[in-house]
N, C-alpha and C positions, 0 to 999 in steps of 0.2 A: 817191736809192734805197738809197744804201748805209747813210746815215745813219739811216734809218726803220728798213730791216730790224734794224742796228745796237740802235735805241731799242726795237724791239720784243721784241729777243733778252735784251734787258737785263731789259726791264718781266718776261717770263716767268721771267726767272732770280729776280728778287724776288718773283713771286708764288709759284714752286716752294719758296723760302726758308721765306716766310709759312707754306704750307702743309704743310712736314715739321714747322717750328716747331709749329704746332697740331695734327699728329698726337700730336709728341712729348708737348705740354702734356696733351692728350685723353686718353693711356694712363699719365699719370702716377699713381702711381711705377710702373714695370715692371721694376727691379732693386733691390738693398739701399740702404736709407738711411744713411749714416756718420753718425753723432753723435761730434763731438769735445771730449772732455773736457781741460781745462788744467792737469790736477790729477790727484794718483795716485789710484789706485784706493781706494775705502772711506773716501775723504773727503768732506765734506759735499755739494760740488757733483756730485761722481762720484754719491752716494747718490739726492741728488735726480733725476739723469738716469735712472740705472736705473729708478726707480721709476715715474716718468711714462713712459719710452718701452716698458716693458715692456707697460703698459696700452694704449699707441698700437699696438703691435703686436699684441695681442689683438685690438683692436678692428679694423684695418684688414688684417691678414692680411699687412700687410708685413714683408720680413726686415729688420732692422735690425743696424749693427753699432756698438761703442760703443768708442771707441778716445781713449784716453789718452795724449796727448802733454804729457809734463809738461816745465816749464822756463820761466824768467824771470817765474815769477808768474802763469801762464797766458799769457803774450803770444805764446810760440812756436806754442800753438795757434790762436789768434787770427788770427796772421799767416797761420798755412797756409792756414784758413779763406777769411780775403779772396782769396788766390790763386787758390782753386778755381773750375771753371765754377759759374756761376750758373744750375743747373738742378735746383736742389732735393735733391740726392743727397748733399750734404754739408753738415750742419747745426751750428752752433757750439753747447755749451753754456758762455754766457758770464756771468762774474760781474763783480760791480761793479769787483774791484780790477785785472783785465784789460780792461775797457771803460772807463768814465767816470771812474777815477782815473789809469788809464796815459795815457788822452788829456790829461788834464789836467795831467800832471807831466812826460811826456815828450816834448819837443819832437821828436825824430827818432824817432818812432815810426812803425813801418812800415804803422800802418793807425790810422783815425779809428772811435770806437765807433759813431756815428750816420750817418757819410758813408759808411764801407764795407760796411755791413752792413744788412739789413733787420730791425729788431726784429718776432718774432713774438709769443710770449708770455711773459711773466713767470711762472717757473716759482715762485718763494717770495720773502717777504722776511722780514727779521728786524732787530731792535734789537741795539745792543749794550749789554753790560752792563759796568759800573763797579764793580770788587772792592776790597777791602785787606784787609789780615791779620785773622782774625778776631777776635784780642784786642786791635786798635788802637782806641784810645781814642773815635776821630772814630765817632758814630752815625749820622751824616746827611751829607749832601754838604756843607751848609754850615758844620759842624763839622771836615771835612777840606780844606775849603778855609782855614780859620782856622789850622790846624794847619801847613799847608804854608806860608803866611805868617809864623807865628811862628818855622819849622823851616826854613827854605831848604836849608839844606845837607845835610838828610837828605831831603827831597822829591824823588823821582823815579818815572818810571813805567816799565813792561814794555812793549815793544811789537815786535811780530813781522812787521808789513805797514804799507805806506803808509796803509792803511785805519785801523788802528788809532791810528797817529801822529797822522794828522790829527785823528780825533774828539778826542784828547788836546789836541793843541795850539789846538782848538775851544775845549775848555773851558777851558783856559787864560787864551785871549784874552778869553773872555766873563766871567771870573771874577776876572782879575789873579792867581790862585795861579802859582806858581814851580813848576815840575818840570824834571828832565832825563830824555829819553828812553833807555832803556836798551835796545839790541836783543836779540834772542831768534831763535832758528830756526824756532819754531813756536808757537801758542796755548799749548799744553800747559805749553812751557817757561816762557812769561813769568806764567802763571797759579801754577805752582807757585814764582815767585820771589816771589810775593805769600804764598804758603802759608807758605814760609821766612821772611819778613820781608826779604828781601833788596830787594825793591821795594815803596815806599807804594803803589801801586795799577796796576791795568791795567784798560784797556777791551778786553774780549774778546768775541769771537761766543759765541753761546749753547751749542752742542752741547758744547763741551770744558768750561766754565766753570759751568753750571747744577747738574751733579751733585756739583760742590765744594760750591758753596754749599748745597745740600740736604745735604750730608754734614757741614757746619758747620766746612769747612776753611778756608773765607774767608767775608767779609759782603760782600752786593752792597748797595749805597748807591743806585744809578738806573740806570734803562734809558734808552738814548738816545731823544729821541722826545718825543711826548703820549699816548703810551700805554701803561699797563704790561704787561708781559709775562703771555701766558696762565700759564708755567711757573712764574713768580715774581708771583704775584699781590699780595705784602704788599711789593714793592719800589716806591718810586714812581718816577716818569717825568721824566728831566732838566726837563719843563716844571711838572709837581707841585713840584718840588725849587726852582724859580726860575730856570731856565735852558731856556726853550724853543727857542732858538738852536742847542742841542748836540742836534740833530736827525739825525746820523748814522746812517742806516739801509743795509743792504747787500741784496742780492738776487742772484739768478740766473736765467736766461732763456734762452730759444731764439734764433737768429739765422741768416740765412741770406746769401750773399754779395750785396751790391748789384747789381741786374739781373737778380735771379731774376723770371721772369714773374709779374702779379700772379695768374693763376689758381691757380697752384702754392702763391704765399705764401699766398691765401685758403683752400687746401685744406688745408695744413700747420698754419693756426692754427687752423682749425675743428675738426680731428682733436686737435689739444694742447688746447684748451679742455674737450672732450668728454671726455679722460683725465683732467684735473686736476680737472672736477667729479666724477670716482669717488668715491665714499664711501669705498673702501679707500686709496685715492691721498691724500686728503686727510687720514685719520687717520694713515698712514705719514708724511706731511710734519710734522703737528704734534707727534708723538712726536719727531722731529727737531728742537722747539723753533723753528720758521720758522712761518710765516701763509702758506698756499697761495696759489696764483695772485697775480693783479695784472693791471696795465694790459697792453693788447694793441696792434700796430700803431701809430699816430701817435701812440696815449696813451702807450704805452711809451717812443718816441723822444723825446717832448718831456720824460720824467721824465730820462731819460738825459742829455740837453742842459742841463738844469735841474742833474743832479749833477754834470757838467764844469765850470760855471759855478760852482758853491759850493765844490767843492774846488780849483778853481785859486786862489781869491778868499783862501782859507783858506792855501794854501801862500803865497802873497804876503805876506800879513799877517804869517805868521810866520817868512819868511826861510829856508823848508824848502828843501832839497835832497834828491833821491833819485837814487839809481844803479840 
């Protein structure tokens, strides 16, 4: 009888726990949702997040808080979110560098991009832009490659993150061109090194480089991937230039810790989808030289896993090491 009573008590406790969890989910959200950005206020991922989260707050009436936890290329923020309760009240604004690339290149990382998180919505994606000095003799990518092969001692590239290094090394692998990477602290610095002629080229993200291209301070030779950039319609894609495998594309998205209940995941995904479909949000994102929206849920996870594999392959083939 004692064992029976104990079993009944355990069953009741389990039922009560399920009931409490169900009540919490049905009332979600009933307190502020914190959005964690791993980069400084005013940067691309921060601006993407504020634009979408503001619309999310307007539509749902939910109080939102954006926190910038800066450091280690966004990895501090990702590790923080991975350790938070899986209750939907802490959302990571994750970028390619701290998610797919970090998982591919850091074996002792304190989280895994697709195993430690549930991907919700991609916020935006964008290609990278290869630029050279405005007065350089190379007028297209094949001429640049030929020049680098003829002048290996003068061939270098500026880079400020593993993402740009990997894209540059991928081009080297596919084209056979020589080039030595020169590290800089930011995209702005690497772009300015090209303006001044200190670097032969750099592969950079759009927001800081496109204004320099439009001002005629540097020349864009190609954008990564198979599609041209709407902001640089006259610049060919890498596929058009003859290198379809140089297809590095960066993205930003929303994530919650693994284990977050399915109804909460579904609710957040639906609300972010609505916010991202808003014309003002779409226009705001396009003005930052990115493509709004993208895959959600399992399709987003599949994209992340594919990115991890491709980045790891380049790192291995190019014998790269990162700290």
